[in-house]
N, C-alpha and C positions, 0 to 999 in steps of 0.2 A: 142628455147624458144619462146613462143608466145610473141609479143610486149604488152605493157600494153592498147593499144587502142583495140586490137583484144580481150583481156580479158574482157575488158569493153563491147565490142559488144556482146560477147557471153554470158554474165551474163544478158544483157538486154533482150536477145532474148528468148523467150519460146522454150524448146527442143521438146515439143509435141503440135501439133496443130490440132484443130478440124475442120470439113468440111467448116464452114464458113471462118476461117482463110486461110486454103488451098486455098479455091478458092479467095480470096482477094489477096494472095501473088501471085499466077499466075496468076491474072488478068482476071478472069471469074465469071460468077454468080455461086451461089452456086447450082441452079438445073441443070446448065450446067455440073457443076462438077459432079454431082450424075449421070448424063446421061454418062458422059465419063467414071466413074467407072464401070457403068453396061456394056458400051461397051468393057471394057478391054484397052481402051486407056490412064488410069492413072497407070503407072507402080508400084509404090510403094504400097504395101498392109498396111492396117491398123493394129494398135494394138488395144486390148480392155483393158481397165483399169477401173473395176467396170463396170459401165453401159455406160461408154464414149467410143466412137470410135475416135482414134487419130491417125495422122500422125506424124514420125518422120522428124523433119526439116532437119536433115542432109541427109537423104534419098532422101528427095524432092529436096534439093539443088544439090545434085550427079545427081539426076534423069535430071533435067533440064539442068545440064553440059552436060550430054550424049545426049542432043538434045530430050529429051521427048520420048523415045520408048516406046511402047505399052506393057502391062503388061507383056506378055508372053516372048518376048524379054528382057525385063529388068531384069526379073528373073534369067534367062541366064546368062546375063551379071553380074548380081550380085554374082553370083555363082561363073562363070569361072574367072571373069577379076578382082575380089577382089577390086572394085571400092569404096567402102565406107572406106577404111583404109587411 
């Protein structure tokens, strides 16, 4: 069971992040973030919700824990290692 502190933390954090929020979270500029997406260096793929492009916080956190592998490797890891559960 989750501790009360963890539950409060989870409720205060958005589940989905836009490009600016992701860039801030990983400590780079938004333009650098878009460049890394284009080059395949950002592993997690975005989801589209209406006209918005968003990334799942939980997947970004798992990607960082896995040492930020490039997209191709991340997708294989995600599928074969079940790392998001």
